[in-house]
N, C-alpha and C positions, 0 to 999 in steps of 0.2 A: 504494499499499500504506500501511497505517496502523500498521505493527508497533511495539509497545512505546511507544505515545504515552502520556504521562502529564502531565495538565494541573494548573497550580498554581491553579485558580480556587478562590475561597473556598467552604467547605463550612459549613453551618449547624452550630454548635457545640451540645453538649448543654446544657439548662437545668440550672444547679446544683441547683436544688430537686428537679427531677425525678430527678437522679442520686441525691440523698439518700433520696428516696422508695424508689426501687428498691433501694438497698443496705440500707435498713431492713427491707424485706420479706425480703431474702436473709438477714439476721442473724436473723431470726425462724424460720428453717428449721434443724432440728437436722442440721448438716453437719459432717463431719470437717475438720480443718485440712489434711490431706494427701489425695491421691488423684487423680482425674482433674481436670484443670484446665479451668474453664469461663471463655471469654473473651467479652468485649463486642466483637462484630464492628465496630463503629464506631470503637473506640480500640485494639484488640488488648490491652487490659488484662485480666489475669486477675481475675475478680470472685468466684470461689468454687472449691471443690473438692467433688467428689462421691465416694462410695465406689467403689472398683474391685473389684468382687465377683469371687471365684474360682468354680469349678464347685461347690465344696462349699456355699459360701453360697447360690448359686442353688438348689440342691437343698434346703437347709434352708427356703428361702422357699417352695418348692413344698410342703414338708410342713406349713408353718404355714398356708398358705392352704387346703390341702386339709382340714386338721382343722377350721379355722373354717367350711368350706363345708358341713359336715354340718348344723349348726344353720341356717344360712342358707337352704339348700335346703328345710328344713322350715318356714321362716317363712311367715307367711300373705302374700297378695299386698298387703294393706293396710300390713302392717308394711314391706314392702320400698318401697312408694310413699311412705309417710311419711318413711322415711329418705332417700330420693332427694330429696323436697320440701325436707327440712331441709338436704341438701347444697346444692341449688340456692340456697336463701336464703342460705347462708353464701358461696357464691360471688359472688352479687350484692352482699352486703354488703362484700365484698373486691375488688369489680370494678376500682376504680382501682389496688389493689395489684397485681392480676393484669396489668392492662394495662402498668404500669410495669416489672413483672418480665419481660413477654414482650419489651417493646422493648429492655431492657438485655441480654438473653441472646441474643435472635434478631436484633435490628437493625431491625425493621420500625418505621415511624413510629407514634407514640403513637395517633394517630386510628384507623389500622389495627389496632393492637393492641386498641383499645377495641371495635372491630367483631369481632375474633376472639373476645373475651370474650362478647360477645352471642351469636355463632354457637355457641360452645362450651358455654355455659350453656343454650342452647336444647335441646341434646341431653339434659341432665340433666332438665330439665322435661318434655320430650316423654316420656321413658321413666319418670319418675315417674307420668305419667298413663297411659301404655301399660301399665304393670305390672298395673293393675287391670282391664285388658280383655283377658283371655286368649283366644286363638284356640281354637276346638274346634268339633265338628260331631256331629250325631246323626242317622242315617238307618236306615231298615230295608233289609234285603237284598232284592233283587229277587224272590226267591221267597217273601218273608214269613216265613221261619222263623227269623229272628234280626234283632236290632238291633245296629248298629255305632256305637260311641262313641269318638271321637277325642279324646285329651288331649294336653297339653304337659307336659314335665318338663325340668329343667335338664340341659343336655349335660354339665356337670362343669367341672372346673378349666380355666380359659381363660388362655392365654399370649398377651399383647398386646404387639406390637412396633410402636412409634410412630416417626415420622420427626421431623426438626428443624424443618420450616417452619411447622407450626402446633401449637405445643407444648401448648396447652390443648385445642383443638378435637379433635386426633386423639386425645387421651387420653380425653376425655369421650365422644367418639363410639363408643369401644369399651367403656369401663368402665360406663357407665350401662346400656346393654342387657344386659351380662353380669350386673350386680347385679339389675336388674329380673327376669331370667329365673331368678335363684337360684344364679348361678355365682360361685365365688371366682375371684380374679384375681392372676396374676402380670404386672406391666407392666414392660417394659424400654423406657425412653425413650432417644432418641438422646443420645450424650454431649455433642453440641454445644449442646443446649438442654434439659437435664434438670430445670432448677430449678423451672419452671412445674409439672411433673408432681409433684414432691415437695411443693410448697405445696399444690397441689389435693388431693392425697391426704390431707395434714395437716388440711385443712379438712373433708374427708370423715369423718374419724375424730372430729373435734370435733363433727360433725353426727349422729353416732350410727352410723356404719358400723363393725362390729366390727373391733378393731384389727389382727387378723392376716388379715382377709378381703382386703385389698388389699396385695400385697407389691410395692414397687418396687425393682428391680435395675438398677443402672448397672454397666457392665463394659466395659473395653477388649478383652475376649476375646470378641467376639460369636459367632464360630463354634463355640468350645467351649461357650459358654452354649447356643446352639441346640441343638447335638447332645446335650448332656447332659439338658436339659429336655424337649425334644420326644420323646426316646425314654424318658422316665420314664413308666410305666404309669399313674400318678396323673393325668397330663395328658390331657385329652380334646378340646381345642380350641386352635387357633391362629389368631390374626387379625394379619395384617402389612400396613402400609402403607410402600411403598418401591419400589426398583427391580425391574424384571422379572428380571434375572439372580439377584438374591438370593431373590426369590419362588420361582424355580424350585428352588433349592437347599433352601428350607424346605419345599416340597411334597415333595421327595424324602425328607426326613427324616419329615415327616407321614405319608408312606404306610407307614412301618414299623409304626405302631400305628393306622393308619386314623383319623387324627385329622380331625375337622370342621375345615374350613379356609376361612378368608376371606382373599382377597389382592386388595389395592387397589394396583395396580402402575403402570408407567409409562404416559405419555401422548405423543401427538404431535397436539395437537388443531388440526384445520382450523378456520379461520374464514373464511366465505364472504360477501362483499359484493356484492350484485346492483345493476345499473344503477337499479333502481327503488328502492332503499333511501333512507331519510331520512338524508341526509349527517350531520347533526349527531348524530342517534341512533347511527349506525354508528360515528362517530369515538369518541364517548363510551363506547359499548359495547366497542369494540376497545381503548380506553384501559384500561377496568376488567379486561377478560379478559387483557390483556397485563401490565400494571404492578401489579396487585393482589399484594401481598407482594413487590414488586420483580421480579415474573415468576417467582417461585420457587414455583410451584404445579403440581401435576400436571395440573390442568385449564387451565393458562394457555394462551392462544392462541399456537400455534407456527408454522403455516403459514397466512399470511393471503392469500387468493386474492380479488382484487378485479377485477370485470368492467371491460373496456376503457373502456366509456363513462363510468364515474364514477372511474376509477383515478387520473387526474391530480389531480382535485379532492380526492380522498380523501387521497392522499399528502401534499398541501400542508397540509390541514387536521390530519392526524394529526401531521405534523411540528412544526406550531405548537404543538398541545397537548402534545407531549413536551417541547418546548424551554421551556415555561412552568413546568415543575415544579422546585421547590426541593428540592436535595439536601443530605443531611447526616445527623447523628445522629438515630435514631429518637426520642430524648428531647429534640430540639431543637423550640422552639415552632412554627416555620413548615414543618418538614420535610414533603416530600410523597413523597420516595423516599429510603429508608434504605440502610444498608450491605448488601452480599451476605454470605453466611454465612461465607466465608473467603477467603483470597488465591488459593485454587485456582479458585474461582468466577470471580474477576476475570480471571485468565489465560485461563480458558475463553471468556470473553465477547470478550476481545481476539482470541483465535484465531479464533473464529467470524466476527468482523467482517473481519479480514484475509483469511481464505479467500473470504468472499463477495465482497468488493471485488476480489480477485484474479481472480475468475471473472466479473467484469463487473457486479457491482451498484453501484448509486448510493448513496453515503453521505450522507444527507439531514441528519442531526443526530446528534451524540453520536460513538460509536465509540472512546471513550478511557476510561482510568483517571484517577486523580488522585494527586498527590503528598501522600500523608497516611498516617498509621499504619493507618486503617481501610480496609476493603474495599469501596471504592466504584468504581462504573462508571456512566458517563453513560447517561441514557435514549437509546436509539438507533434510528433509522429507517433501514431499508435498503430500496430500491426496485429493481425489475427483478432480483430475486434468481433466480439459476439454480437449477433443480430438483435438480441434483447437488451444491449447495453443502452443506457440513456443517451449516450453521444451518438448512437446509430438510429435513434428513434425521434430525436429533437432537432430543431433548427438551432445549430451550434452557436452561431454568430460570435466566432472567435477563432483564434489561430491553431485549431487542432485538425489535423488530417487523420481521419479514422478509416484504415484500410481493412477492407473484407476481401475474401478471395472467392473466386467462382470458377466452375468448370466449363459450362456450356453458355452458349448465347441465350437460349431460351431460360436458363437458370437466372442470368444476369438480369434480363428483362423482367422476369417475374418479381424478383426482389426489388428491382428498381422501381416498379409500378405499384408495389404494395405499400402505399401511403396515401392519405387523403389530399395531399398536396400535389400540384402539377405546375410549378412556375418555370424551372429550368432544369436541363439536363445536358450531359456532356458525353462525347463519344470519341475514342482515340483508336483508330485503325488505319492501316494503309490501303485497305480494300474499300473502294468507293461504294460498291453494291452493298457491303455490309453497313457501311457508314449511313447510307441513305435508308436502308431497310430498318435498321435499329432506330434511327431518328424518327421514322414513321410510326414505329411501335411505342415509342416512349410517349407516356401520357403527360406531356408538358407542353406549355405554350411556346418555349424557347429551347433550341438546341445548339450548342456549341460543338462543331466537328472539327477536331484537331486544333482547337483553340479554347482558351479559357476565359476570354473576355468578349462575349458576343454582343453586348450592348452597342447601339448606335442610334443616333438621332433619326436616321432614316429608316428605321425598322420599327415595327409595331410591337412594343414591349407589354407583356402581359401574361397571365397564366390561366390554367382551367382547373377544374375540380374546385377544392377550397382555396385555391390560390388566387381567386379574384374574378372580377368582371371588367370588360372593357379593355382598351388599349391605349398606350401612351407612346408618342413618337410617330412619325411617318404621317401619311395622309389620314390614316385611321385615327390618329390621335386628335386631329381637327374635328372629325365628325362626332367625337364625344361631346363637343361643345355646340353642336348644331341640331337644328330641327330640319327634318326632311319634310317638305310640303309638296303637293302637286296640284296644278290647275288643269281642270278638264275643259278644254276650249272647242265648243261645238263647231263643227265644219259645215258650211252651207253647201248643199249640193247643187250643181249646175245642171240644167236640162239641156 
């Protein structure tokens, strides 16, 4: 057993200049001196406070956004696109500010934060371009007596609820299509990482977004907020990224006023490595799918199934790769793995490790926390993990690679699909027929084939089964904020 192991190994310290950069950005945001405390997970230091809004403030924000939305819905497609392009330019101009801010409040390494800025701004650019390409159709009725014209209109006021793990990308992935469709927005970021959203929206207003059109609400009373806002008749859309249990509760509320709902919920992603996989590519892809964002990703590789013939070599190579990564503050110059979001996450990683080892798993590397003020847990590889281990049945959300072994393709697929979740899956094989056949049989909305980072602004992101409803990104993401209407135009016959 490895219970409560804490190692005193040195961790990479934050770079002083990077800390100053991040704190200068925080000081540029209009924030109160008291309210909800925001902490740096690498140091446990309080770095800012954000408003703790009550229900009345939330409903006031709904009113402001709704009023501003009338003019925005009537604006031309080109006007919306131009504003989104200007916002994109602002975000790019402040990309380093955003990256330092993300690292400071969320803990991820600066290199990964820069990657998130690229990913998050891509959504703004995509929907700036998509805004001027509205979908529609025109056809005659089969009997020739009329023509059918389909058009799109804004769905209305959208309530957007975002998670803490990608504070920029999860905000822009929702705000940008809403604005492109002509919808006003009330956005509630997670109180663990709200600063990036406040700063990004501040840049949006500087870029020309009408000041009241995007309302940011932070609150410690999430349940009261959701109930009051989603039952307000002015609200017509809710988009949520987070856990499946919370998503179910929001859907119950949304049903009262029959709101358009997008739910990007929990995952338990299987990653399958076949004997014919390229070992190096499989290891690098697994490393990316598992340790991106410290494993704190809804599409992170959760259950790693490796075929018997390649399993020993794969386990050794992945362990070597994990053991090489440098750990410390996200604002450290050489950091490859940053802090987890809070001390509860560290305790959960320790519990997963202890449970797996207790059920017979081999601990190949890691498996411990650190004696530090920050929330650090070592990158961990477990082999021969029992299928009934907690780590094999839960969404890990941390830097633990849990390897199980399999013999046949059918066995791997049966085990991969034996979950209520269906967000993402991964396949590594050099046989293109197998790759596509296995991808087709995986019960997931997203499949990475020979790669560990499948997300892209041009792709429709979302899951099936208990992993959610709707899609974000691509043209499908815009449709989530649009009503589809049709006009039946009578045709006069000529004699």
